N, C-alpha and C positions, 0 to 999 in steps of 0.2 A: 633463674641462673639464667644470664640476658647472655646467647650471642649472636661473637664476631657475624658484621655482615658482609666475613667476607665468609663465613662456611653457614649463614643463611640461604637457602637455595630456596628458600621465596625471594630476596632479593636482587638475589645476582642470577646472569643471567647466565643463559649455557649455552654454547657452542655448538649446533646439533654431528656428529661425525654422517654428514657426505660421501664421504668413501663405499659407497658397493660393489665394485669390483670383483665381480669372483674369482680367487683361489686356489688353485688345485694345485699339487704338489708336496703334501704335507707342511710341515714347522719352518723343514728348511725351508720352500718359499716362501712365509710370511715374511719372513725373518732376515730373509734376502730381499723380498722388493724392496725391504725398507731404509739395506744400506747405503743403494747408491743415491736416492733422496738425499738420506743424512752426508754423503758424501762426496756432494755439488754442495748445499748446504755452509757448505763452508771454506766455498772460495777458496782452494788446493791449491786449485789447475795447473800456477804456472812452480810448484810443486812437484805436482807428478807427472808435470811433462821432460820435468831435465832432471825425474830419476833416478840409482840405475837400478838394478834388482835388487842388491842390498838393500841401501835407500827402502825400497819400496815395502821390502821386509819390516824392516822397524819400523818407517811407519800406520803399518800392518800394525803392528805390536803394541804402539803408541796410542793405537787410535780408538785401536778396542774390536776392526774390519778388520775380513774374512781375509786375506794375502787376495785373488781370485778379481776379486772386488775394484780392489784400489787397482791391480795391471792392467783388470780391464781398461775400466777406465782410463788411464792413462798409455795406452793403443786409441781407443777409440779418440780421446785426446790428441798423441800423435800423429794416427789417421788423417781426422777432417784439419788441421797444420797443412801436413799437405795438400789434399783436395785444394785447400785455394791457396796452397801456392800456384799447385799450375794451373786454374785457374786461370790465373793470375800475368803469367808468362805465359798465356790463351790469348 
Protein backbone atom coordinates (compact mmCIF):
# COMPACT_ATOMS: atom_id res chain seq x y z
CA UNK A 1 0.00 0.00 0.00
CA UNK A 2 1.37 3.39 -0.98
CA UNK A 3 1.12 6.31 1.43
CA UNK A 4 0.06 9.64 0.02
CA UNK A 5 2.87 12.20 -0.01
CA UNK A 6 1.10 14.47 2.46
CA UNK A 7 0.87 11.57 4.94
CA UNK A 8 4.52 10.48 4.72
CA UNK A 9 6.48 12.17 7.54
CA UNK A 10 9.78 11.63 5.70
CA UNK A 11 8.63 13.79 2.78
CA UNK A 12 6.78 16.55 4.58
CA UNK A 13 8.68 19.16 6.52
CA UNK A 14 7.09 19.82 9.89
CA UNK A 15 7.62 23.17 11.50
CA UNK A 16 8.67 22.77 15.13
CA UNK A 17 6.63 24.47 17.79
CA UNK A 18 8.96 27.18 19.10
CA UNK A 19 6.55 28.62 21.66
CA UNK A 20 8.36 27.74 24.86
CA UNK A 21 7.00 30.46 27.13
CA UNK A 22 6.13 29.15 30.58
CA UNK A 23 2.47 28.92 31.44
CA UNK A 24 1.14 29.04 34.96
CA UNK A 25 -2.37 29.10 36.27
CA UNK A 26 -3.68 25.83 34.91
CA UNK A 27 -5.91 25.07 31.97
CA UNK A 28 -7.76 28.41 32.11
CA UNK A 29 -4.47 30.21 31.47
CA UNK A 30 -3.66 27.95 28.56
CA UNK A 31 -7.08 28.47 26.99
CA UNK A 32 -7.12 32.19 27.73
CA UNK A 33 -3.75 32.64 26.11
CA UNK A 34 -5.01 31.53 22.71
CA UNK A 35 -8.23 33.54 22.58
CA UNK A 36 -6.67 37.01 22.37
CA UNK A 37 -4.48 35.89 19.50
CA UNK A 38 -7.43 34.27 17.76
CA UNK A 39 -9.48 37.44 18.18
CA UNK A 40 -6.68 39.62 16.82
CA UNK A 41 -6.33 37.38 13.76
CA UNK A 42 -10.04 37.66 12.99
CA UNK A 43 -9.61 41.35 12.05
CA UNK A 44 -12.84 42.45 13.72
CA UNK A 45 -11.51 45.42 15.68
CA UNK A 46 -13.80 47.83 13.86
CA UNK A 47 -16.79 45.79 15.04
CA UNK A 48 -15.56 45.61 18.62
CA UNK A 49 -15.00 49.36 18.88
CA UNK A 50 -18.56 50.20 17.84
CA UNK A 51 -20.41 47.36 19.61
CA UNK A 52 -22.68 47.71 22.61
CA UNK A 53 -22.49 45.33 25.58
CA UNK A 54 -25.31 43.20 24.13
CA UNK A 55 -23.60 43.03 20.74
CA UNK A 56 -20.35 41.97 22.39
CA UNK A 57 -22.25 39.18 24.16
CA UNK A 58 -23.71 37.95 20.86
CA UNK A 59 -20.31 38.09 19.17
CA UNK A 60 -18.80 36.05 21.99
CA UNK A 61 -21.47 33.36 21.62
CA UNK A 62 -21.14 33.29 17.83
CA UNK A 63 -17.33 33.10 17.84
CA UNK A 64 -16.98 30.78 20.83
CA UNK A 65 -14.71 33.19 22.69
CA UNK A 66 -15.31 34.15 26.34
CA UNK A 67 -17.12 37.47 26.77
CA UNK A 68 -14.41 38.75 29.11
CA UNK A 69 -11.80 38.43 26.35
CA UNK A 70 -13.97 40.27 23.85
CA UNK A 71 -14.89 43.01 26.35
CA UNK A 72 -11.23 43.45 27.30
CA UNK A 73 -10.18 43.87 23.66
CA UNK A 74 -13.05 46.27 23.03
CA UNK A 75 -12.00 48.43 26.01
CA UNK A 76 -8.34 48.31 24.96
CA UNK A 77 -9.21 49.44 21.43
CA UNK A 78 -11.38 52.30 22.71
CA UNK A 79 -8.68 53.40 25.15
CA UNK A 80 -6.03 53.27 22.45
CA UNK A 81 -8.18 55.35 20.09
CA UNK A 82 -8.80 57.91 22.85
CA UNK A 83 -5.08 58.06 23.56
CA UNK A 84 -4.32 58.69 19.88
CA UNK A 85 -6.91 61.47 19.71
CA UNK A 86 -5.60 63.10 22.91
CA UNK A 87 -2.03 63.05 21.62
CA UNK A 88 -3.07 64.55 18.30
CA UNK A 89 -4.79 67.52 19.97
CA UNK A 90 -1.77 68.32 22.15
